[in-house]
C-alpha positions in Angstrom: 128.8 50.5 52.4 129.3 54.4 51.9 131.0 55.7 48.9 133.7 58.3 48.6 131.3 61.0 47.9 131.8 64.2 50.3 128.6 65.0 52.2 129.1 68.7 52.9 127.2 70.3 55.8 124.8 73.0 55.2 125.8 76.6 56.2 123.7 76.6 59.4 125.0 73.3 60.5 128.5 74.2 59.5 128.4 77.5 61.6 126.8 75.3 64.5 129.7 72.7 64.3 132.2 75.5 64.5 130.6 77.3 67.4 130.5 74.1 69.4 134.0 72.8 68.5 136.3 75.8 68.1 137.7 78.2 70.6 139.7 81.3 69.8 141.6 83.1 72.5 142.1 86.9 71.4 144.7 87.4 74.2 146.9 84.7 72.9 146.0 84.4 69.3 145.3 80.9 69.7 142.8 78.9 67.6 141.8 75.5 69.4 139.8 72.8 67.6 138.2 69.9 69.2 139.1 66.6 67.9 135.8 64.7 67.6 137.7 61.4 67.3 140.0 61.6 70.3 137.8 64.1 72.2 140.7 66.6 72.9 141.3 70.3 72.3 144.2 70.8 69.9 146.0 73.8 68.9 145.2 74.5 65.2 147.8 75.7 62.7 148.1 75.7 59.0 150.0 72.5 59.1 147.4 70.5 61.1 144.1 72.1 60.2 143.2 69.3 57.8 143.5 66.7 60.6 141.3 68.6 62.9 138.5 70.1 61.0 136.3 67.5 59.3 136.2 67.7 55.5 132.4 68.1 55.7 132.9 71.3 57.5 136.1 72.8 55.8 135.6 71.7 52.4 138.4 71.5 49.8 141.0 74.1 49.6 144.6 75.3 50.8 145.4 74.6 54.4 146.4 78.4 54.9 143.0 79.5 53.5 141.1 77.0 55.5 142.8 77.9 58.7 142.1 81.6 58.2 138.4 80.8 57.4 137.8 78.8 60.6 139.8 81.3 62.6 137.6 84.3 61.5 134.4 82.4 62.2 135.6 81.3 65.7 136.5 84.9 66.5 132.8 85.7 66.3 131.9 83.8 69.4 132.7 84.4 73.0 135.8 82.5 74.3 134.9 80.0 76.9 137.8 78.2 78.4 135.5 75.5 80.1 133.7 74.8 76.6 133.3 71.1 75.6 133.2 69.8 72.1 130.9 67.2 70.8 131.3 64.1 72.6 128.0 62.1 72.0 127.8 58.2 72.9 126.1 55.9 70.3 123.9 52.9 71.0 124.6 49.5 69.9 122.2 49.9 67.0 124.1 53.1 66.0 127.3 51.2 66.2 126.0 48.4 64.2 125.0 50.6 61.4 128.4 52.5 61.4 130.2 49.0 60.9 128.0 48.3 58.0 128.6 51.6 56.3 131.9 52.8 57.2 134.2 49.6 57.6 135.4 47.4 54.9 137.9 44.5 54.4 140.4 45.0 51.4 142.9 42.4 49.8 146.3 42.7 48.1 147.6 43.5 50.8 145.0 42.2 53.2 143.7 45.0 55.6 140.9 46.5 57.3 139.9 50.0 56.5 137.4 52.4 58.2 136.1 55.9 57.0 138.0 58.6 59.0 135.3 61.4 59.3 137.7 64.2 59.8 140.1 63.3 56.7 136.9 62.3 54.6 138.7 59.3 53.3 139.1 55.3 54.1 142.4 54.4 56.1 143.9 51.3 57.2 143.6 50.5 60.7 145.1 48.0 63.3 144.6 47.3 66.8 147.3 49.7 67.7 146.1 52.8 65.8 142.4 52.1 66.1 141.9 55.0 68.5 143.4 57.5 66.1 140.7 56.9 63.4 137.7 55.3 65.2 135.8 57.9 67.2 135.7 57.6 70.8 131.8 58.1 70.7 131.7 54.4 69.5 134.3 52.6 71.5 134.0 54.5 74.8 131.2 52.5 76.4 132.7 48.9 75.5 136.6 49.5 75.2 139.0 49.5 72.6 139.5 45.6 72.9 136.1 44.8 72.2 135.7 47.6 69.6 138.7 46.0 67.7 137.0 42.6 67.7 133.9 44.1 66.3 136.0 45.9 63.6 137.5 42.7 62.7 134.4 40.8 62.5 132.4 43.6 60.8 129.3 43.1 63.2 128.3 43.9 66.9 128.7 40.8 69.0 125.3 39.3 69.8 124.4 39.3 73.3 124.3 35.8 74.9 120.5 34.6 75.1 118.9 33.3 78.2 117.5 29.6 78.4 113.8 29.4 78.2 112.1 27.7 81.2 111.8 24.5 79.0 115.5 24.7 78.1 116.2 25.2 81.8 114.2 21.7 82.5 116.1 20.0 79.7 119.5 21.2 81.0 118.7 20.1 84.7 117.2 16.8 83.4 120.5 16.0 81.4 122.7 16.7 84.2 120.5 15.2 87.1 119.6 11.8 85.1 121.7 11.7 82.0 120.2 11.6 78.6 116.3 11.5 78.1 116.0 7.7 77.3 117.9 6.8 80.8 115.6 9.2 82.7 113.9 7.3 85.5 110.3 6.7 84.5 108.4 7.0 87.7 108.5 9.8 90.5 109.8 7.1 93.0 112.8 6.2 90.9 113.6 10.1 90.4 113.4 10.5 94.1 115.7 7.7 94.7 118.3 8.9 92.2 118.3 12.3 93.9 118.6 10.9 97.3 121.6 8.5 96.2 123.4 11.2 94.2 123.0 14.2 96.4 122.5 13.4 100.0 125.8 11.5 100.4 127.6 14.5 98.7 125.9 16.7 101.1 126.9 14.6 104.2 130.5 14.8 103.0 130.4 18.6 102.5 129.1 19.0 106.1 132.0 16.6 107.4 134.6 18.7 105.7 136.3 21.7 107.5 135.0 25.0 106.6 137.1 26.7 103.9 139.5 29.6 105.0 138.2 33.1 104.9 138.9 34.8 101.8 141.8 37.2 101.6 140.9 40.8 101.8 140.9 42.3 98.3 143.8 44.8 98.0 142.7 48.2 96.6 144.7 49.8 94.1 147.5 52.1 95.1 147.5 55.9 94.6 150.2 55.5 92.0 148.2 52.8 90.2 145.2 55.1 90.1 147.4 57.9 88.6 148.8 55.5 85.9 145.2 54.2 84.9 143.5 57.5 84.9 146.1 60.0 83.5 145.7 61.6 81.1 142.9 60.2 78.8 140.1 59.5 81.8 141.1 62.8 83.3 140.2 64.8 79.9 136.7 63.1 79.6 136.1 63.5 83.4 137.1 67.2 83.5 134.6 68.1 80.6 131.7 67.0 82.8 132.7 69.0 85.8 131.4 72.5 86.8 133.5 75.1 88.5 137.1 74.9 89.3 139.1 71.7 89.2 140.7 71.6 92.5 143.2 69.0 93.8 140.7 67.6 96.2 138.2 67.2 93.4 140.6 65.4 91.3 141.7 63.1 94.3 138.0 62.2 95.4 136.0 62.5 92.2 138.4 61.1 89.7 141.0 58.9 91.6 138.2 57.8 94.3 141.0 58.1 97.0 140.8 59.6 100.4 141.8 63.3 101.1 144.2 64.9 102.2 147.2 63.4 100.7 150.6 62.8 102.0 153.3 65.0 100.7 154.7 62.3 98.3 151.2 61.7 96.9 150.9 65.5 96.5 154.1 65.7 94.5 153.0 62.8 92.4 149.7 64.4 91.8 150.9 67.6 90.9 153.6 65.9 88.5 150.9 64.1 86.7 148.6 66.9 86.3 151.4 69.0 84.7 152.2 66.1 82.4 148.8 65.9 81.3 148.9 69.6 80.2 147.4 71.4 83.4 148.7 74.4 85.1 148.2 75.5 88.8 146.4 78.7 89.6 145.4 80.4 92.6 142.7 83.0 93.4 141.8 84.7 96.7 139.9 81.6 97.9 141.4 78.5 96.5 144.1 76.9 94.4 142.9 75.1 91.1 144.1 73.6 87.9 143.7 75.0 84.4 144.0 73.1 81.1 146.8 74.6 79.0 145.5 76.2 75.8 
């Protein structure tokens, strides 16, 4: 288990982190910092800079001074509106190592704590607030439900092992002939058991009427797709796209729905995009969506 010591990044690593995870727009004088836990760009102010910039990067100090320092370093790099912050995905082994080092169970009162990498301290977590403190890099491939089960257990669930060839044979022998002492001794006896037990069942199955055809599976509606993928999945999906984010690209690429849309669905899509923090823009060739700063 990790201790409470602060592991500061070296100068080059600190500058590299800020280059990847900060954006400064000189036209609006806005400083954006990438939240490495939730994978979202957030407007940084003196009030929330300690909740966005990891302790190992910013160090200790007054929030106002830290904000000015981060801002001054962010202004030295070119402003890229489509820039993406750090969003690695860790393997099962790396997730298991994190659980050993950065998760602990406390008592009086009983609680589970994990180490918040941004705040640089242990925080109590529940299933409801897990996504606020447990990096998306760990839970994205497995989902929050399984992630919470691992946090509770303190270990990665072991995959189900497949039966060996002998275990398969023993399993079939048990279900075909009962326990080993009752297994027919000779090949003729085993054949007779198979004939008696299975051929009669097969004849009954052949005489039975065919089952009704399965009902066609109903695909999710357009509204259900919007509810399921806005805004969290949209944010992650948009970071992997190149070029303009058009309505058609969102519909066909993110929602997996046919284009063009009806007027009702067009209005629903526009409303969902605006609620997710996107604004419609237009150039000489097309109309597209831009993420609000």
